[in-house]
N, C-alpha and C positions, 0 to 999 in steps of 0.2 A: 624689809631689806631689799626686796626685788625692785622697788621704785628707784633705788639709787643706781642700779645697774645700767639703765640707758644713758646715764651721764658719766659714770665712772669708767665703764668699759671703753667708750671712744677715747677717753683721756689716756687710759693705759695703752690702747692700740696705737695712739698717736706717738706716745713716748717710744714704744718699740720700733715703730716705723722711722722715727727720726734717727735713731742710732743704727739703723740697718739700711739706710737709703742708698748705699752703694751696691747692695745685693738685690738686683732688680727682680730676679725670679722669686726670691723670698718675699719681697714686697708685694708682688702680684698675687702670690698664693695666700699669704697671710691676710691681705686686705679682703680677699674674697671670703675666706673662712671667718674673719672678724665680722664682716657685714652679715653673713649667714647667722652667726651667733646673736647679733643684735636683733635680727628678724625673729629668731626663736624666743628671745626674752620678751620682745614686744607682743608676740602672740600669747605668751603665758599671762602677761598683764591684762590683755584684752579679755581673755577667757575668764580670769578672776573677776574683773570689773563687771563683765556682763552677767556672771552668775551671782555675785555677792554684793554688787553695788560699788559706789565710789570708794576708792582707796586713798587714804591720806596718811602722811608720815611726817613726823616732826624731828628732823635730825638734831642730834645733841640733846635730846630729851627736853627741849624748851617747849612748853605748851604754847599752842597758838593763842593769841597772835604775836607772841614775843619772839618766837624763833622763825626759822625759814621753813615754810611748809612745802612739801612736795605732794602733788595731788594728781591722780589719774582717774578721769571719768571715761565713759565710753567714747566720747568724741576724741579726747587727747590720745587714748590708746589706739583708736583706729588710725589717727594721723601718724603716730609713731610706727605702727606696723607697715603702713603704706610707704612711708619714707624709707624705712629699713629695707623693704623689698626693692624699691627703686635703686637703692645703693648697691644691692647685690647685682642687679642687672648691669649697672654702670661699671662696676668693678670687673665684670666679665668682659664688657665692651672695650674698656680703656686700653688694655695691653695691645690690642690689635689696631688701635686708631692713633693713640698718642705716640709721639716720637720719644725715643729713650731719654733724650735730654730733659724733657719736661717731666717724665716719670721720675728721674733721678733728682730733679730739682725741688722735690717736696710735694708732688701732687698727692700722693697717698696720705701722708700725715695731715695735709691741709684738708683733704676730703673728710677725714674723721674729726678734725677740728670743727668743720662745718656741721657734721652730724651731731656732735656734742652740743653745739649751740642750739640747733633745731630742737633736739630732745629736751634740753633744759627749758626752752621757751614753752614747749608743750606741757611740761610738768610743774613748773614753778607756781606757787600760790601766793607770790609776793611781787608787787609791781616793780620795785627797784631791781630785784633779781631778774625779772623779765627784761628790763633794760640791759642788764649785764649779759644775759644770754643772747640778746639781739646783737650786742657788740662783739661777742665771741664769734657768732655766726657770720657777721658782716666782715670782721677782720680776716677770717679765712677766705671768704668770697672775694674780698679786695685783692688778695694775693693770687688766688686762682684765676681771676679774670685777666690779670696781667702776666700770668705765667708764660714765659717765652719771650716777652719783651718786644713784640713786633710793634711797629708804629700804630697800626690800626687798633691793636689791643690797648696800647697806652692811651690813645684818644678815648676809647670807650670806657676805660677804667677811670679816667679823670671825671667824666660825666657821672659815672656810677657812684664814685666816692663822694663827689661834691653834693649831689642831691640827697644821698643817704646821710651825710654829715649834717645837713640842715634838718632833716627829719629827726635825727637823734637829739639835736638841740631842742626842738619842739617837745620831744618825748620827755627829756629830763626836766624841762621847764614845767610841763604839766604835772610831773611827779612832785616838784617842789610846791606848787600851788595846792595840790591835793593834800600833801602831808601837813602843810601849814593850817589847813582847814580841819582835817580829821585827826591828825596825830597818829595815824597808822597807815601802813602800806600793805598789810595783809589783805588780800582780795576779799576773802570771806568776811573778815571783821569789818572792813570798809563798807562792803555791801550791806551788812547788818546794820551798821550805824546810820548809813544814808537813808534807810527806810524810816528813821525817826526824825529826819530833818524837815524843816519847813521852808528853808531858803534854798533856791536852786541856782543862784547866781554863780557861786564859786564852782560848783560841780559842773554846770553846763559850760563854763569857760574852759576848765581843764579838760573836760571830755572832748570839746571841739579841737583842742590842741592834740589830744591823743588820736582822734580820728583822722586828723590831717597827717600826722606821723604814720599811722597805719595805712592810710591811703597811698602815701608815697611808697611805702615798703610793699604794698600789694599791687602797685601800678594801676590805681584807679584814676579815671579822668577827674581833674585835669593834671594829675601829677604822674602821668605814665611815660613821659617822653624819654626818660633815662633808659628804660628797658629796651626798646628797639634800637636805641643808639649804642648799646653796649653788649647785649646778649649775642649778637651775631659775630662778635670779634674773636672770642677764644675758640679753641677746637671744640667741635660739636659734642664731644664726650663731657666737657665741662658745662656747656650750655644745657645739655640734657639733665645733668644733675641739678643745675639751678632751676630749670623749668619744673622739675618734680618736687622741689622743696621750698625755695626761698619765698616766692609770693604767697604760698599757701600758709606760711607762718603768720604773715600779716593778716590773712583772712581768719585764721584761727583766733588770733588775739582780738580781732574786731568782734567776732562772735562772743568771745568770753566777756569782753567789756560791755557790750550791748546787753547781754543777759544779766550781768550783775549790777551794772551801774546806771543804766537808763531808767531812772525812777521818776524823774520829772519830765514834763513836756514830751510825752511819748509820741504824740501825734506829729510834732515837729520832726523828731528824730526819724520816725518812720518815713515821712515824706522825703527828708534829706537823704536817707539811705537809698530809697527807691529811685530818686532822681539820679544819684551817682551811678547806681546799677544800670539804669537805662542808657545813660550817656556812654558809660564804659563799654557796654555790649555793642552799641551801634557804631560808635566812632572807631573802636578797635577793629571791628570786622570790615568797615569801609576802608580803613588804612591797609588792612591785610590784602584786600582785593586789588589794590593798586600796585602791589609790589611784584618783582620778578626774581628776587633772590629767595630761595627756599627758606633760609634761616630767618629772613626778615618777615616773610609771610607767617611763619610759625610763631615768631616773637610777637607780632601784632595780635595773633590769635590767643596768646596767653592773656593779653589785656582783655580781649573780648570775652573770654571764658570766665575770667574773674568776675565780670559783671553778672553772670548767671548765679555765681555763689552768693554774691552780695544781695541779689534779688531775693533769695531764700531768707536771708537775714531780715530784709525789709518787710517781708510778709509776716514773719515771726509767729507762725503757728507750728505745731508739732510736725504737720505734714510738710510745710514749707522748709523748715530747718532740716528735717530728715532728707528731703529731696536735695537740698543744697549740699549736705554732707556726702550723700551718695554721688552727686555730681562732682564734688571735689576729689573723691577717691578715683572715680573714672578719669578725671582730667589729669591727675598726677600720673596715672599709668599711660593713658592714650597720648598725652602730649609728649611725655618722655619717649614713647615709642615712635612717634612721628619724627622727632629729632634724630633718633638712632637710625631710622630708615633713611633720613636725609644724609646721614653719614655714610650709609651704604652706597647711595647715589654718588657721593663725592669720591669714594674709593673706586667705584666702577668707571666713572666718567671724568673725574678730575675737576668738576665745577659744581657750584650751587646755583648758577645763573640759568634760568629756564630757557634763555635764548640759545644756549649752547648744549642743551640736553634734548634727548629724543630717542625713540626706538628701544627703550629699556624693557618694555613689556615683551617685545619680540626676542630680545637678547637674553632676558632672564625673567621668566614669568613668576618665579618664586620671590624674587626681590620686589616685583610689582605687588604681589599679594601681601608682603610684609608692610608695605606702605598703605595699601588699600584698606586693611583692617582698622588701624587706628584712625586713618583719615575719615573713613565713613562713620566711625564711632564719634569723632568730634563733630561731624555734620549731623549726627542724630538719626542715623539710618538703622531701623530694626533688623535683627534682634540684638544689636550691639549695645553696650552699656550707655553710650551717649544718648541713645533714644530713650532709655528708661530714666536717665537722669533728667532730661528735659521734660519727659512726660510727668514725672513726679512734681517738678517745679511748676509746670503749667497747670497741672491739676490743683496744686496748692494755691496758685494765684487765682484761679477761678473760684475755689471754695472761699477764699478770703475777699472775693469781689474786687481784686486788684486787676482790672481788665486792661488798663493801658500798658502796664509793665509786662503783662502776659503777651499782649500783641507785639510789643517790642522784642520779646524773647523769641516768638515764632518767626518774625521777620529776620532777626539776626541769624536764626538757624538756616534760613534759605540762603543768605549771603555766605555763611560758613560753608555750605554745600558748594556754592559757586567757587570759592577759593580752593577747596580741596579738588574739585573737578578740574580747575585750572592747572594745578600742579600735575594731576594725572594726565591730562591731555598733552601738556607741554613736555613733561619728562618721560612719560611712559608710552603714550599712544601715538604721537606724531612721528614722522620719519626722522631718522637721525640727520641733523643738519650737516652740511659739508664742512663747516668750520667747527671742529670738535677738539676738545682737549685730548691729551694722550690717555688712552684707556689703561686702567689698572685692574687689579684683582681684589676681590672682597676677602678680607681676612676671616678665617674660620671663627675666631672668638667674637668678632662683631656680628657675624651672621647668627651665631648661637644666642647671643644676648638679645638681639632684636626678635628672634623667633620665640624665645622664652617669654618676652614681654607681650608679644602679640597673642600668644596662647593665654596669658593672664588676662588680657583685655577681653578675649572671647569668653573665658570662664566667668568673668565678672558679669557679663550679660546673661549667661546661662543660669547663674545662681543669683540673679537679681532679687528674687523673693527673699531668700534667707539673709542676704546682705542688707536688704532694706529693713528687715526686722531689727537688725542691730542698729541701723541708722535711726529707726523710730525710737529705740531706747535712748540713743544719744540726744535726739530731738526733745524727748520728754525731760531729760536732765537740763538741757539748755533753757527751755521755756519755763521750767520750774526751778529757779536758782536756789530755792531753799534746800534742795537736795545737796547741792555743792556746799552751801554755807554750813549746814548741820554736820556734814561729814568732816569738814576741816576743823570746825570749832568743837567737835565732839559732843554735840547736843543730841 
């Protein structure tokens, strides 16, 4: 029964928030408590899965593969827990940053609509329902990115909607091809049947369509251009929520599909994935280094960091997958934290443009520390979690004798450090320029949220060993898909 809660609870919360959207204080308090309850439920699922193995549920008592399966393994449970925790922090941050008009216009119910779609995508065991949950998630994000209706937001949302609409067409086309060949869309049943096939033509064609769709949604090269064109347009509270959730769903589904369905031509798929990972890492970080808007720098770094996650998938060993999962968790926390720290800069200085920023370290050392922690984590500086994430990935790359992609990962880390130091020097270290925006005050709730997340980032590094053990368990399940297949089909 607990497997239904991560989907049902956001739906119920959304209904309550829709009918109370005029009562702003209630919305703020209820949303925070609701996101905390989601985090608690996700933690219970993770503990159960880690102790007792993969959980599977067949709603309506229809046996798999005839019904709609809900499945939680260690990987999906970790992703749900991290997503829920990110939502808690964003709910603390939002009242102090978003204007009242946006909050009353449906921000809170839309945020829980987004979480419902994300959790559904993490837990579904059926490909068509995966498509449905993607659309639920994207529908909420379409409205959130345009919430407020500024010209810049509308331009960004048009690009965002258009490219994701194309990806959805590819997604549903691949589903049709696959169903015509296999007669089933249950992931476990399909994976089991594919292992008895001799012909790879249909499956490779549909898999390529799936991977293009997931590459768009994950912002992999060459399908990344929509993200930096749109993520900087809404208020940074919304961008932070997107940064911690949306692209990671694409990464999750890419891992799931690769594990279950890449049965034929594995060498081709490994090379294909590693090439995408290397290009994404390097092009993303180069584009970030050339920007002067904090939001755009961080948006391009989302792209670059996605390359590291896909690198672990391309290595496809237990160590490589575990490193990629740990790195994904770190990135969800650290990247959200840098966006929130960027929001503090905006509240204090009135601008995101590095040309008009300066002197923030002297004016407020604590605000500088709140940016320094996640920024150095993204750059891979020890003892922060970004260092351990990159260390595990690079170690996995060397063990798998994937030396070229490992070298690209190391080089990308150096450019990432350059970008973070660039923001630090321009916004915090240099003297305040003569032409500055009107100074403001940092809202207490935004300061609390950013501090809480910075502490979480530090703790993830301190407890890297225990967390990595859980990630290794997740890696074992991904590399050995028979665990997933047997759990769903009841074998």
